[in-house]
DRENDO-1510 file (C-alpha; in Angstrom, 1 decimal, always signed):
<recs>
REC; n; res; u; v; w
REC; 1; MET; +8.8; -9.0; +17.1 .
REC; 2; LEU; +7.5; -12.6; +16.5 .
REC; 3; ASP; +8.1; -13.8; +13.0 .
REC; 4; THR; +5.1; -15.5; +11.2 .
REC; 5; ALA; +6.8; -16.3; +7.9 .
REC; 6; HIS; +7.5; -19.9; +8.8 .
REC; 7; LEU; +3.7; -20.4; +9.6 .
REC; 8; LEU; +2.6; -19.2; +6.1 .
REC; 9; SER; +4.2; -21.7; +3.8 .
REC; 10; PRO; +3.8; -24.3; +2.3 .
REC; 11; THR; +0.3; -23.5; +1.0 .
REC; 12; ASN; -2.5; -25.0; -0.9 .
REC; 13; PHE; -3.4; -21.6; -2.4 .
REC; 14; PRO; -4.3; -22.0; -6.1 .
REC; 15; PRO; -1.4; -21.4; -8.6 .
REC; 16; ILE; -1.6; -18.1; -10.5 .
REC; 17; ASN; +0.3; -16.4; -13.2 .
REC; 18; ARG; +1.0; -12.7; -14.0 .
REC; 19; GLY; -0.8; -10.9; -16.8 .
REC; 20; ARG; +0.3; -7.7; -18.5 .
REC; 21; LEU; +2.3; -5.4; -16.2 .
REC; 22; GLU; +0.4; -2.1; -15.5 .
REC; 23; THR; +1.7; -0.8; -12.2 .
REC; 24; LEU; +5.1; -0.7; -10.5 .
REC; 25; GLN; +4.8; -0.3; -6.8 .
REC; 26; VAL; +8.0; +1.2; -5.4 .
REC; 27; ASN; +8.8; +0.9; -1.8 .
REC; 28; LEU; +11.1; +3.9; -1.2 .
REC; 29; GLY; +12.1; +2.7; +2.3 .
REC; 30; TYR; +10.9; +1.6; +5.7 .
REC; 31; GLN; +11.4; +4.8; +7.6 .
REC; 32; CYS; +8.1; +6.4; +8.9 .
REC; 33; ASN; +7.0; +9.0; +11.3 .
REC; 34; GLN; +4.4; +6.6; +12.7 .
REC; 35; THR; +4.4; +3.1; +14.2 .
REC; 36; CYS; +1.0; +1.6; +13.4 .
REC; 37; GLN; -0.3; -1.6; +14.9 .
REC; 38; HIS; -1.5; -3.0; +11.6 .
REC; 39; CYS; +1.7; -2.1; +9.6 .
REC; 40; HIS; +2.8; -5.1; +7.5 .
REC; 41; VAL; +6.1; -3.3; +6.8 .
REC; 42; ASN; +7.1; -2.9; +10.5 .
REC; 43; ALA; +7.9; +0.7; +9.5 .
REC; 44; GLY; +8.9; +3.3; +12.0 .
REC; 45; PRO; +11.1; +6.3; +12.9 .
REC; 46; THR; +14.2; +4.1; +13.6 .
REC; 47; ARG; +14.2; +2.2; +10.3 .
REC; 48; THR; +17.1; +3.3; +8.1 .
REC; 49; GLU; +16.5; +1.4; +4.8 .
REC; 50; THR; +16.0; +3.9; +2.0 .
REC; 51; MET; +16.2; +3.8; -1.8 .
REC; 52; GLN; +19.3; +5.6; -3.2 .
REC; 53; ARG; +19.5; +7.8; -6.3 .
REC; 54; LYS; +21.2; +5.1; -8.3 .
REC; 55; THR; +18.3; +2.7; -7.7 .
REC; 56; ILE; +15.8; +5.5; -8.5 .
REC; 57; GLU; +17.4; +5.9; -11.9 .
REC; 58; GLU; +17.1; +2.2; -12.5 .
REC; 59; VAL; +13.4; +2.5; -11.6 .
REC; 60; LEU; +13.0; +5.2; -14.2 .
REC; 61; ARG; +14.8; +3.1; -16.8 .
REC; 62; PHE; +12.5; +0.2; -16.0 .
REC; 63; ILE; +9.5; +2.4; -16.4 .
REC; 64; ASP; +10.7; +3.5; -19.8 .
REC; 65; ARG; +11.6; +0.1; -21.1 .
REC; 66; GLN; +8.4; -1.5; -19.8 .
REC; 67; GLN; +6.2; +1.4; -20.8 .
REC; 68; ILE; +4.6; +1.5; -17.4 .
REC; 69; ARG; +1.8; +4.0; -17.0 .
REC; 70; CYS; +1.4; +4.0; -13.2 .
REC; 71; ILE; +3.8; +4.0; -10.2 .
REC; 72; ASP; +2.5; +3.5; -6.7 .
REC; 73; LEU; +4.9; +5.0; -4.1 .
REC; 74; THR; +4.9; +3.4; -0.7 .
REC; 75; GLY; +7.1; +3.0; +2.4 .
REC; 76; GLY; +7.3; +3.6; +5.3 .
REC; 77; ALA; +6.4; +7.1; +4.6 .
REC; 78; PRO; +7.6; +7.4; +1.0 .
REC; 79; GLU; +7.9; +11.2; +1.3 .
REC; 80; LEU; +10.8; +10.8; +3.8 .
REC; 81; ASN; +13.0; +9.5; +1.0 .
REC; 82; ASP; +15.5; +12.2; -0.1 .
REC; 83; HIS; +14.7; +11.5; -3.7 .
REC; 84; PHE; +10.9; +11.4; -3.5 .
REC; 85; SER; +10.4; +14.8; -5.3 .
REC; 86; TYR; +12.9; +13.8; -8.0 .
REC; 87; LEU; +11.1; +10.5; -8.8 .
REC; 88; VAL; +7.7; +12.2; -8.7 .
REC; 89; THR; +8.8; +15.0; -11.0 .
REC; 90; ALA; +10.6; +12.6; -13.5 .
REC; 91; ALA; +7.6; +10.2; -13.6 .
REC; 92; SER; +5.0; +13.0; -14.1 .
REC; 93; GLU; +7.2; +14.5; -16.9 .
REC; 94; ARG; +6.9; +11.1; -18.6 .
REC; 95; GLY; +3.1; +11.2; -18.4 .
REC; 96; VAL; +3.1; +8.4; -15.8 .
REC; 97; LYS; +0.4; +8.4; -13.2 .
REC; 98; VAL; +1.8; +8.8; -9.7 .
REC; 99; ILE; +0.1; +7.5; -6.5 .
REC; 100; ASP; +1.4; +8.5; -3.1 .
REC; 101; ARG; +0.4; +6.4; -0.2 .
REC; 102; CYS; +0.4; +9.1; +2.4 .
REC; 103; ASN; -0.2; +8.8; +6.2 .
REC; 104; LEU; -1.4; +12.4; +6.3 .
REC; 105; SER; +0.5; +13.3; +9.5 .
REC; 106; ILE; +3.6; +13.5; +7.3 .
REC; 107; LEU; +2.3; +16.8; +6.0 .
REC; 108; GLU; +3.2; +18.4; +9.4 .
REC; 109; GLU; +6.7; +16.9; +9.7 .
REC; 110; PRO; +9.6; +19.4; +9.6 .
REC; 111; GLY; +10.8; +19.8; +6.1 .
REC; 112; GLN; +7.5; +18.7; +4.6 .
REC; 113; GLU; +5.7; +22.1; +4.8 .
REC; 114; LYS; +5.4; +22.4; +1.0 .
REC; 115; LEU; +4.5; +18.7; +0.4 .
REC; 116; GLY; +0.8; +19.3; -0.2 .
REC; 117; GLU; +1.5; +22.0; -2.8 .
REC; 118; PHE; +4.1; +19.7; -4.5 .
REC; 119; LEU; +1.7; +16.8; -4.8 .
REC; 120; ALA; -1.1; +19.0; -6.2 .
REC; 121; ARG; +1.2; +20.7; -8.7 .
REC; 122; HIS; +2.2; +17.3; -10.1 .
REC; 123; GLN; -1.3; +15.9; -10.1 .
REC; 124; VAL; -0.3; +13.1; -7.7 .
REC; 125; GLU; -3.1; +10.9; -6.6 .
REC; 126; VAL; -3.1; +10.7; -2.8 .
REC; 127; VAL; -4.2; +7.4; -1.1 .
REC; 128; ALA; -4.3; +8.4; +2.6 .
REC; 129; SER; -4.6; +6.0; +5.5 .
REC; 130; LEU; -7.5; +6.8; +7.9 .
REC; 131; PRO; -8.5; +3.5; +9.6 .
REC; 132; CYS; -11.6; +5.0; +11.2 .
REC; 133; TYR; -13.6; +8.3; +11.3 .
REC; 134; LEU; -13.6; +8.2; +15.1 .
REC; 135; LYS; -10.7; +9.8; +17.0 .
REC; 136; GLN; -10.4; +7.1; +19.7 .
REC; 137; ASN; -10.1; +4.3; +17.2 .
REC; 138; VAL; -7.5; +6.0; +15.0 .
REC; 139; ASP; -5.3; +7.1; +18.0 .
REC; 140; GLN; -5.4; +3.6; +19.5 .
REC; 141; GLN; -4.2; +2.1; +16.2 .
REC; 142; ARG; -1.8; +4.7; +15.1 .
REC; 143; GLY; -0.7; +6.7; +18.1 .
REC; 144; VAL; -2.1; +9.6; +20.2 .
REC; 145; GLY; -2.6; +12.8; +18.2 .
REC; 146; THR; -2.7; +11.0; +14.9 .
REC; 147; TYR; -6.4; +11.6; +14.3 .
REC; 148; ASP; -6.2; +15.4; +14.7 .
REC; 149; ALA; -3.1; +15.6; +12.5 .
REC; 150; SER; -4.9; +13.5; +9.9 .
REC; 151; ILE; -7.9; +15.7; +9.9 .
REC; 152; ARG; -5.7; +18.8; +9.5 .
REC; 153; GLY; -4.0; +17.1; +6.6 .
REC; 154; LEU; -7.2; +16.2; +4.9 .
REC; 155; LYS; -8.5; +19.8; +5.3 .
REC; 156; ARG; -5.2; +21.1; +3.8 .
REC; 157; LEU; -5.5; +18.7; +0.8 .
REC; 158; ASN; -9.1; +19.8; +0.3 .
REC; 159; ASP; -8.0; +23.5; +0.4 .
REC; 160; LEU; -5.4; +22.7; -2.4 .
REC; 161; GLY; -8.2; +21.3; -4.6 .
REC; 162; TYR; -8.1; +17.6; -3.7 .
REC; 163; ALA; -11.5; +15.9; -4.1 .
REC; 164; ARG; -13.0; +19.1; -5.4 .
REC; 165; GLU; -15.1; +18.8; -8.6 .
REC; 166; GLY; -13.3; +19.8; -11.8 .
REC; 167; ARG; -9.8; +20.0; -10.3 .
REC; 168; GLY; -8.7; +16.5; -11.2 .
REC; 169; LEU; -6.9; +15.9; -7.9 .
REC; 170; ILE; -7.9; +12.5; -6.5 .
REC; 171; LEU; -7.9; +11.8; -2.8 .
REC; 172; ASN; -8.8; +8.3; -1.6 .
REC; 173; LEU; -8.9; +7.0; +1.9 .
REC; 174; VAL; -7.9; +3.6; +3.3 .
REC; 175; TYR; -9.6; +1.6; +6.0 .
REC; 176; ASN; -8.0; -1.3; +7.9 .
REC; 177; PRO; -9.8; -3.3; +10.6 .
REC; 178; GLN; -8.5; -2.8; +14.1 .
REC; 179; GLY; -8.5; -6.5; +15.0 .
REC; 180; PRO; -8.7; -10.0; +13.5 .
REC; 181; ALA; -11.7; -9.4; +11.3 .
REC; 182; LEU; -12.6; -8.9; +7.7 .
REC; 183; PRO; -13.4; -5.4; +6.5 .
REC; 184; PRO; -17.1; -4.5; +6.2 .
REC; 185; ALA; -18.7; -3.9; +2.9 .
REC; 186; GLN; -16.7; -1.1; +1.1 .
REC; 187; LYS; -19.6; +0.9; -0.4 .
REC; 188; ALA; -21.6; +1.1; +2.8 .
REC; 189; LEU; -18.6; +2.0; +4.8 .
REC; 190; GLU; -17.6; +4.7; +2.3 .
REC; 191; THR; -21.1; +6.2; +2.7 .
REC; 192; ASP; -20.6; +6.4; +6.4 .
REC; 193; TYR; -17.1; +7.9; +6.1 .
REC; 194; LYS; -18.3; +10.6; +3.7 .
REC; 195; LYS; -21.2; +11.6; +5.9 .
REC; 196; ARG; -19.3; +11.7; +9.2 .
REC; 197; LEU; -16.2; +13.4; +7.8 .
REC; 198; PHE; -18.3; +16.1; +6.0 .
REC; 199; ASP; -20.7; +16.6; +8.9 .
REC; 200; ASP; -18.0; +16.7; +11.6 .
REC; 201; HIS; -15.2; +18.4; +9.7 .
REC; 202; GLY; -16.4; +19.6; +6.3 .
REC; 203; ILE; -14.0; +17.1; +4.6 .
REC; 204; CYS; -14.5; +15.6; +1.2 .
REC; 205; PHE; -12.8; +12.6; -0.5 .
REC; 206; ASP; -13.3; +10.5; -3.6 .
REC; 207; GLN; -13.3; +6.8; -2.7 .
REC; 208; LEU; -12.7; +4.6; +0.4 .
REC; 209; PHE; -10.5; +1.5; +0.0 .
REC; 210; THR; -11.1; -1.3; +2.5 .
REC; 211; ILE; -7.9; -3.4; +2.9 .
REC; 212; THR; -7.7; -6.7; +4.8 .
REC; 213; ASN; -4.9; -6.9; +7.5 .
REC; 214; MET; -2.3; -9.5; +6.5 .
REC; 215; PRO; -1.1; -12.0; +9.2 .
REC; 216; ILE; +2.5; -10.9; +8.7 .
REC; 217; SER; +5.0; -8.5; +10.4 .
REC; 218; ARG; +3.6; -6.3; +13.2 .
REC; 219; PHE; +0.0; -7.4; +12.8 .
REC; 220; GLY; +1.0; -11.1; +12.6 .
REC; 221; SER; +3.2; -10.7; +15.6 .
REC; 222; MET; +0.3; -9.2; +17.6 .
REC; 223; LEU; -2.0; -12.1; +16.5 .
REC; 224; LEU; +0.6; -14.6; +17.7 .
REC; 225; SER; +1.1; -12.9; +21.1 .
REC; 226; LYS; -2.7; -13.0; +21.7 .
REC; 227; GLY; -3.1; -16.6; +20.5 .
REC; 228; GLN; -5.3; -15.5; +17.6 .
REC; 229; PHE; -3.0; -16.2; +14.6 .
REC; 230; HIS; -4.4; -19.6; +13.5 .
REC; 231; ASP; -8.0; -18.5; +14.1 .
REC; 232; TYR; -7.5; -15.5; +11.9 .
REC; 233; LEU; -5.8; -17.6; +9.2 .
REC; 234; ASP; -8.8; -20.0; +9.3 .
REC; 235; LEU; -11.1; -17.0; +8.9 .
REC; 236; LEU; -9.3; -15.9; +5.8 .
REC; 237; LYS; -9.3; -19.4; +4.3 .
REC; 238; ASN; -13.0; -20.0; +5.1 .
REC; 239; ALA; -13.9; -16.8; +3.4 .
REC; 240; TYR; -12.0; -17.6; +0.2 .
REC; 241; SER; -13.8; -16.5; -3.0 .
REC; 242; THR; -12.8; -17.9; -6.3 .
REC; 243; GLU; -13.9; -14.9; -8.3 .
REC; 244; ASN; -11.4; -12.7; -6.4 .
REC; 245; LEU; -8.6; -14.8; -7.8 .
REC; 246; GLU; -9.1; -13.3; -11.2 .
REC; 247; THR; -8.5; -9.7; -10.1 .
REC; 248; VAL; -5.9; -9.9; -7.4 .
REC; 249; MET; -3.4; -7.0; -7.7 .
REC; 250; CYS; -0.3; -9.2; -8.2 .
REC; 251; ARG; -1.6; -10.2; -11.7 .
REC; 252; HIS; -0.8; -6.7; -13.0 .
REC; 253; LEU; +1.6; -5.3; -10.5 .
REC; 254; LEU; +5.3; -5.7; -9.6 .
REC; 255; SER; +6.7; -4.6; -6.2 .
REC; 256; VAL; +10.3; -3.2; -6.0 .
REC; 257; ASP; +12.1; -2.9; -2.7 .
REC; 258; TRP; +14.5; -0.1; -1.6 .
REC; 259; GLN; +17.4; -2.0; -3.1 .
REC; 260; GLY; +15.8; -2.6; -6.5 .
REC; 261; TYR; +14.8; -6.3; -6.1 .
REC; 262; LEU; +11.4; -7.5; -7.4 .
REC; 263; TYR; +8.5; -9.1; -5.7 .
REC; 264; ASP; +5.0; -10.1; -6.7 .
REC; 265; CYS; +3.6; -7.8; -4.1 .
REC; 266; ASP; +4.5; -5.6; -1.1 .
REC; 267; PHE; +3.4; -8.4; +1.2 .
REC; 268; ASN; +5.8; -10.9; -0.3 .
REC; 269; GLN; +8.5; -8.3; +0.0 .
REC; 270; MET; +8.0; -8.2; +3.7 .
REC; 271; LEU; +8.1; -12.0; +3.9 .
REC; 272; ARG; +11.4; -12.0; +1.9 .
REC; 273; MET; +9.8; -14.0; -0.9 .
REC; 274; PRO; +11.4; -12.4; -4.0 .
REC; 275; ILE; +10.4; -13.3; -7.6 .
REC; 276; SER; +12.3; -16.3; -9.0 .
REC; 277; HIS; +12.8; -16.4; -12.7 .
REC; 278; LYS; +14.8; -18.7; -15.0 .
REC; 279; GLY; +16.3; -20.5; -12.0 .
REC; 280; LYS; +17.4; -17.2; -10.4 .
REC; 281; GLU; +16.1; -16.8; -6.8 .
REC; 282; LYS; +16.4; -13.1; -6.6 .
REC; 283; ILE; +15.7; -10.8; -9.5 .
REC; 284; HIS; +16.9; -7.1; -9.7 .
REC; 285; LEU; +15.3; -4.5; -11.9 .
REC; 286; ARG; +18.4; -4.4; -14.1 .
REC; 287; ASP; +18.2; -8.1; -14.7 .
REC; 288; VAL; +14.9; -7.9; -16.6 .
REC; 289; MET; +14.8; -4.5; -18.2 .
REC; 290; ASP; +13.6; -5.8; -21.5 .
REC; 291; GLU; +11.8; -9.0; -20.4 .
REC; 292; LYS; +8.0; -8.9; -20.3 .
REC; 293; PRO; +6.8; -10.4; -17.0 .
REC; 294; ALA; +3.5; -11.6; -18.4 .
REC; 295; GLY; +3.1; -15.3; -17.7 .
REC; 296; TRP; +5.5; -15.5; -14.8 .
REC; 297; ALA; +4.4; -17.7; -12.0 .
REC; 298; ILE; +3.4; -15.8; -8.8 .
REC; 299; ARG; +4.8; -17.0; -5.5 .
REC; 300; THR; +2.1; -17.7; -3.0 .
REC; 301; ALA; +1.8; -18.6; +0.7 .
REC; 302; GLU; -1.1; -18.7; +3.2 .
REC; 303; HIS; -1.3; -14.9; +3.5 .
REC; 304; CYS; -2.6; -14.8; +0.0 .
REC; 305; TYR; -6.0; -15.8; +1.3 .
REC; 306; GLY; -6.1; -12.3; +2.7 .
REC; 307; CYS; -6.5; -10.9; -0.8 .
REC; 308; THR; -9.2; -13.3; -1.8 .
REC; 309; ALA; -11.3; -13.5; +1.4 .
REC; 310; GLY; -14.8; -12.1; +1.4 .
REC; 311; GLN; -15.1; -9.1; -1.0 .
REC; 312; GLY; -11.4; -9.4; -1.7 .
REC; 313; SER; -8.6; -6.9; -0.9 .
REC; 314; SER; -6.0; -5.0; -2.9 .
REC; 315; CYS; -4.1; -1.7; -2.8 .
REC; 316; GLY; -7.2; -0.3; -4.6 .
REC; 317; GLY; -9.6; -1.7; -2.1 .
REC; 318; ALA; -12.2; -4.4; -2.4 .
REC; 319; LEU; -12.2; -6.6; -5.5 .
REC; 320; SER; -16.0; -7.3; -5.6 .
REC; 321; ASP; -19.2; -5.8; -4.2 .
</recs>
């Protein structure tokens, strides 16, 4: 895989600082049952990196010390971590909101037969990747058979009460462009998704999040191989919007990798750009248990234009209408 990290720094991206910490995004490991073209983690079935129980305990201590009210579990497929259920249970017992970034097909993997029921029982918010409502496009981006498995997964979640009025079980979907382009307007695309998925399959969901593909890892490598990398970076830069700078996710989020080291976001984690603080170039959770990260400088590189281009992009979708 071609590495794009050296092409993304230095940068003239505006300097920014962190605000109050609200969300801890926990990458439980890079193993996944899929190998998606747009994946910025380069996750897949052969990856072995996974968070151990000792680090899970440090995550929970950090949550307690920092009084964090939301954890965002990602991977890979976070559910493949042996301690996924323990972390979810411990967090929900603390009254912490839990988000699971689910690829849907994981619901059919051996050993995951009760996953849907577990998520519903603990009121876990599911953010599910479905890069299109058309079968051909999804299978092309994520592998043959993925679309059908995703549809079955969504139906199962609906049957469990997700996206059903009055149940309090939130199901959001994620759209990623297939190629080197910015996502379309989120609200309009959400309307299309809801109509097509309900008309074709009887499926309901709450919101659609449109997320810009980052020119890093697998997607960045694909751009380089096709000679599109610099054009895509220019597209992101030319679409820069100052108003998005105020609400980028890194201002109120920290990302922790499978070993317990901290990053400003999941993208920086994949670029091996850890948080630096007080002259230390790599910060572990246990190093800052009682330090408030508000005011810390956020490390930036050229990929940061992906979060501020057009309508903006974050783990919660577009930043502006």
